[in-house]
Every structure is written in C-alpha cells, then in structure tokens.
C-alpha positions in Angstrom: -58.0 -81.2 38.4 -58.1 -83.3 35.2 -54.5 -82.3 34.3 -53.4 -83.4 37.8 -55.2 -86.7 37.4 -53.5 -87.2 34.0 -50.1 -86.6 35.5 -50.8 -88.8 38.5 -51.7 -91.6 36.1 -48.5 -91.0 34.2 -46.5 -91.2 37.4 -48.2 -94.5 38.3 -46.3 -96.0 35.3 -49.0 -98.4 34.3 -46.7 -100.1 31.8 -44.6 -101.3 34.8 -47.6 -103.3 35.9 -46.3 -106.0 33.6 -43.8 -107.0 36.3 -46.8 -108.0 38.5 -47.7 -110.8 36.2 -45.2 -112.8 38.3 -48.2 -113.1 40.7 -49.7 -115.6 38.2 -46.7 -117.9 38.3 -48.0 -119.9 41.3 -51.4 -120.2 39.6 -49.9 -121.5 36.4 -47.5 -124.0 37.9 -49.8 -125.2 40.7 -52.3 -126.7 38.2 -55.0 -124.3 39.4 -55.3 -122.2 36.3 -58.8 -123.3 35.5 -60.1 -123.2 39.0 -62.4 -120.1 38.7 -62.2 -118.8 42.2 -58.4 -119.1 42.3 -58.2 -117.3 38.9 -60.5 -114.5 40.1 -58.5 -114.0 43.3 -55.2 -113.9 41.4 -56.6 -111.4 39.0 -57.8 -109.2 41.8 -54.5 -109.6 43.6 -52.7 -108.5 40.4 -54.5 -105.2 40.4 -54.2 -104.7 44.1 -50.4 -105.3 44.0 -50.2 -103.0 41.0 -51.7 -100.2 43.0 -49.0 -100.7 45.7 -46.2 -100.7 43.1 -47.6 -97.4 41.6 -47.6 -95.9 45.1 -44.0 -96.9 45.4 -43.1 -95.4 42.0 -44.6 -92.0 43.0 -42.7 -92.2 46.3 -39.5 -92.9 44.4 -40.1 -90.0 42.1 -40.6 -87.7 45.1 -37.3 -88.8 46.7 -35.3 -88.7 43.4 -36.8 -85.6 41.9 -33.5 -83.6 41.8 -31.5 -86.4 40.4 -34.2 -87.2 37.8 -34.0 -83.7 36.5 -30.4 -84.6 35.3 -31.6 -87.7 33.4 -32.3 -87.4 29.7 -35.6 -89.5 29.9 -36.6 -89.3 33.6 -36.5 -85.5 33.5 -39.7 -85.6 31.3 -41.7 -87.3 34.1 -44.5 -85.2 35.7 -42.6 -84.6 39.0 -39.1 -83.6 37.8 -40.6 -81.6 34.9 -42.7 -79.6 37.3 -46.1 -80.6 35.8 -47.1 -82.4 39.1 -46.6 -80.8 42.5 -44.9 -82.7 45.3 -47.9 -82.1 47.6 -50.3 -83.8 45.1 -47.8 -86.6 44.5 -47.6 -87.3 48.2 -51.4 -87.4 48.6 -51.6 -89.7 45.5 -48.9 -92.1 46.8 -50.5 -92.4 50.3 -54.0 -92.8 48.8 -52.9 -95.6 46.5 -51.1 -97.4 49.3 -54.1 -97.2 51.7 -56.6 -98.4 49.0 -54.2 -101.2 48.1 -53.7 -102.4 51.6 -57.4 -102.2 52.5 -58.3 -104.1 49.4 -55.6 -106.7 50.1 -56.9 -107.2 53.6 -60.4 -107.8 52.3 -59.2 -110.2 49.6 -56.8 -112.3 51.8 -55.5 -111.4 55.2 -52.1 -112.9 54.6 -51.8 -111.2 51.2 -51.7 -107.9 53.2 -48.4 -108.9 54.7 -46.7 -109.2 51.3 -48.1 -105.8 50.3 -46.6 -104.3 53.5 -43.4 -106.2 53.0 -43.1 -104.8 49.5 -43.6 -101.2 50.8 -41.0 -101.7 53.5 -38.5 -103.2 51.1 -38.9 -100.3 48.6 -38.6 -97.7 51.3 -35.4 -99.4 52.5 -34.3 -99.6 48.8 -35.0 -95.9 48.1 -33.4 -94.6 51.2 -30.4 -97.0 51.6 -30.0 -100.1 49.5 -30.0 -98.4 46.1 -26.7 -96.8 47.0 -25.1 -100.2 48.0 -23.4 -102.0 45.2 -24.9 -105.4 44.3 -27.4 -105.2 47.1 -29.3 -102.7 45.0 -29.9 -105.3 42.4 -30.6 -108.0 45.0 -33.3 -105.8 46.6 -35.0 -105.5 43.3 -34.9 -109.3 42.9 -36.4 -109.6 46.3 -39.4 -107.6 45.1 -40.1 -110.3 42.5 -39.9 -113.0 45.0 -42.5 -111.2 47.1 -44.8 -111.2 44.1 -44.4 -115.0 43.7 -45.2 -115.6 47.4 -48.1 -113.2 47.2 -49.6 -115.1 44.3 -49.2 -118.4 46.1 -50.8 -117.0 49.2 -53.9 -116.0 47.3 -54.6 -119.5 46.2 -53.2 -121.2 49.3 -50.5 -123.4 47.6 -46.9 -124.0 48.5 -44.2 -122.3 46.5 -41.7 -124.4 44.7 -38.0 -123.7 45.6 -37.2 -124.0 41.9 -39.7 -121.3 41.1 -38.1 -119.0 43.7 -34.6 -119.7 42.4 -35.5 -119.1 38.8 -37.3 -115.9 39.8 -34.3 -114.6 41.7 -31.9 -115.3 38.9 -34.1 -113.8 36.1 -34.6 -110.7 38.2 -30.9 -110.4 38.8 -30.3 -110.8 35.1 -32.7 -107.9 34.2 -31.3 -105.8 37.1 -27.6 -106.1 36.1 -28.5 -105.5 32.4 -30.4 -102.3 33.4 -27.4 -101.1 35.4 -25.1 -101.8 32.4 -27.4 -99.8 30.1 -27.6 -96.9 32.5 -23.8 -96.8 32.8 -23.3 -96.8 29.1 -26.1 -94.4 28.3 -25.3 -91.8 31.0 -21.5 -92.1 30.6 -19.8 -89.4 32.6 -23.0 -88.3 34.3 -23.9 -91.8 35.5 -22.8 -91.4 39.1 -24.6 -88.0 39.3 -27.9 -89.6 38.5 -27.3 -92.8 40.5 -24.3 -92.8 42.9 -24.0 -96.6 43.0 -23.1 -96.6 39.3 -19.6 -95.2 40.3 -19.0 -98.7 41.8 -19.9 -100.5 38.6 -18.1 -100.9 35.3 -19.3 -102.5 32.0 -16.7 -105.3 32.4 -17.9 -106.1 35.9 -21.5 -106.0 35.0 -20.8 -108.2 31.9 -19.3 -110.8 34.3 -22.4 -110.7 36.6 -24.7 -111.0 33.6 -22.8 -114.0 32.3 -23.0 -115.7 35.7 -26.8 -115.2 36.2 -27.5 -116.0 32.6 -25.9 -119.4 32.9 -27.4 -120.0 36.3 -30.9 -119.1 35.1 -30.8 -121.5 32.1 -29.4 -124.3 34.2 -31.8 -123.8 37.1 -34.8 -123.8 34.8 -33.5 -126.8 32.9 -32.9 -128.7 36.1 -36.4 -127.7 37.3 -38.0 -129.3 34.2 -36.3 -132.6 34.7 -36.3 -132.8 38.5 -38.1 -135.8 40.1 -40.3 -133.4 42.0 -41.6 -131.7 38.8 -42.1 -135.0 36.9 -44.0 -136.5 39.8 -46.1 -133.3 40.3 -47.2 -132.9 36.6 -46.9 -136.6 35.6 -44.8 -135.7 32.5 -41.2 -135.2 31.4 -42.2 -132.9 28.6 -41.5 -129.6 30.4 -37.9 -129.9 29.1 -39.2 -128.9 25.7 -39.9 -125.4 27.0 -36.2 -124.7 27.7 -35.6 -123.5 24.1 -38.1 -120.6 24.7 -36.1 -119.6 27.8 -32.8 -119.7 25.9 -34.2 -117.6 23.1 -35.7 -115.1 25.4 -32.5 -114.5 27.3 -30.4 -114.5 24.1 -32.7 -112.0 22.4 -32.7 -109.7 25.5 -28.9 -109.8 25.5 -28.9 -108.8 21.9 -31.1 -105.8 22.7 -28.9 -104.8 25.6 -25.5 -105.2 23.8 -26.3 -104.3 20.2 -29.3 -101.9 20.4 -28.7 -100.4 23.9 -32.3 -101.0 25.0 -31.7 -102.4 28.5 -32.3 -99.1 30.4 -36.0 -99.9 30.9 -36.5 -103.6 30.9 -40.3 -103.4 31.0 -40.6 -101.2 27.9 -38.1 -103.4 26.1 -40.0 -106.5 26.9 -43.4 -105.2 25.9 -42.3 -103.5 22.7 -40.0 -106.2 21.2 -42.2 -108.4 19.1 -39.9 -111.4 19.0 -39.8 -111.5 22.8 -43.6 -111.1 23.1 -44.2 -113.9 20.6 -41.6 -116.1 22.4 -43.2 -115.4 25.8 -46.7 -116.2 24.6 -45.5 -119.4 23.0 -43.7 -120.4 26.2 -46.9 -119.8 28.2 -49.0 -121.8 25.7 -46.5 -124.7 25.6 -46.3 -124.8 29.4 -50.1 -124.7 29.7 -50.5 -127.5 27.2 -47.9 -129.7 28.9 -49.3 -129.2 32.4 -53.1 -129.2 31.7 -53.6 -131.3 28.6 -53.3 -134.9 29.5 
C-alpha cells in the first residue's frame, strides 16, 4: 500500500507543478498581489490545477508505457519499470481528476471550465496532436494559455493580450527546445520513442527556436513600453526588466546547445542556479515597479 502510494506520488511529477506558477501571472500583473482574498484564491487554484496536471501525467504514462520502456530516462518511471500497475495508475488518475474538478467547482464555477479544457486538450494531445508536427508544440503552448486564463478567472480580471502573446511564445520556445534535445539525445531511436520526431531535424528546430526567441523578446519589450501598460501601471520603468528576459533566454539556449539540458525544461529551470536567481530578480523588479509608487 505504502509502496504504491510512493510510486503514485512519483508518477504525479510534483516537480512539474512549477509550470502552474503561470496561474500567478494575472495576479502579479493585475496589481492584486497584495489583495489577500485574491492571493488565497490563486494559491488554492495553483494546487487544484496542479492536481489536474498530475492526473494528466499519469494518463500519459499509461498511454505511452510501451514507448517509455525504450527511453533511457522515462523507462525508470514507476509505470514503464513495472513498479506501478496500470490498474492502480488508472484509479489514481481518475481520483486526482475528480478531486481537482470538485475542488475547482467549489472555488470558482468558471475555473472548472479551464480545468475541463485542460483535460480535453491533453487527451487530444496524447491521442492525436502529439503525432502532428508543429501542432504538438502548439498544443503544449495552449496549455500554458489556459493556465493564464484560469488565474485571471480566479480573481475576476481581464487578461492582457500582451500577456497571452508572451506566454504563447515562451511556451513555443521551451517546446521546440525540448524537441531538439530529444532528437539529439535519442538519435536513431528518436522516432521509435516519439514518432513526430521523424518530421523534425536539428536545423529546422534551430530555425523555429530563432524565430520564437526573437518574437518573445520583442513582444515583451513592446509590452513594457506600450501605451496601455504605461497607463495601467503609471510608469515607463517596466522596460528595465527586459535585460532579465534576455539573460534568461540566452542562458537557456546555452544549456540546450552546449550542455544538452533541454530534454526536461522544468528540471533544467529549477536546477540551474543562474536561471533561478535571474527569475527571482525579475519577479522582484517587476513587483517593485508595479507596486512601489
């Protein structure tokens, strides 16, 4: 019993919950960060959304169990390694999904729709979209957009088009970088593990990464100096946060191209000290500019 619980928790991939911090974006950029009720609702929403993502991860592991057995790292996961049975994994996935949706409904009725949307998107991704070149990455990007909207719904604020655009682009950047790393790491076995990789090449992915890198930086820079942003926050100083964005992207590109660490973006981001320090400094600087008048 305790061993099964241990393997279920491992399959939930708690480290991947970092992605769900995108839910806090609306809170930070709406000026509501220090409104206690909004802060509490967003924190609760973070954990509820995290449960639904864990349900999806277990579902993905069930569907991809045979392919994961061929992967040097994924083969060590509880399901492909045989430590966790498929029956227990199905029960765990369904239980997490039900608990998440019931909690989401109690927290905010409209929040539930984004939880359901996330599940449907990932079922579609797992069964179809992950095998369609480019659309596989766009589907992943859509998941981050749902997180942004979910966070905004919790505190009842509109979502900035700039925020959505920047989210889409940074998600595409991470997604294409991950595909490149998978292609390079798995080499001849790449298409066996993930069939869509046969449609990619390092050169093609480098072009896509270059496009979204430039687009991300320009979009964020334009957001900081847009009339809408200046009017909303009453300051032009957000432009001084652009260097943090530049460094974060350049550092990640270094990790991908020189150290081959792009296969798991989440682990890369939470284990690389320069990126962590840079992210914290960005959050601190943004907070000071927006909230300290």
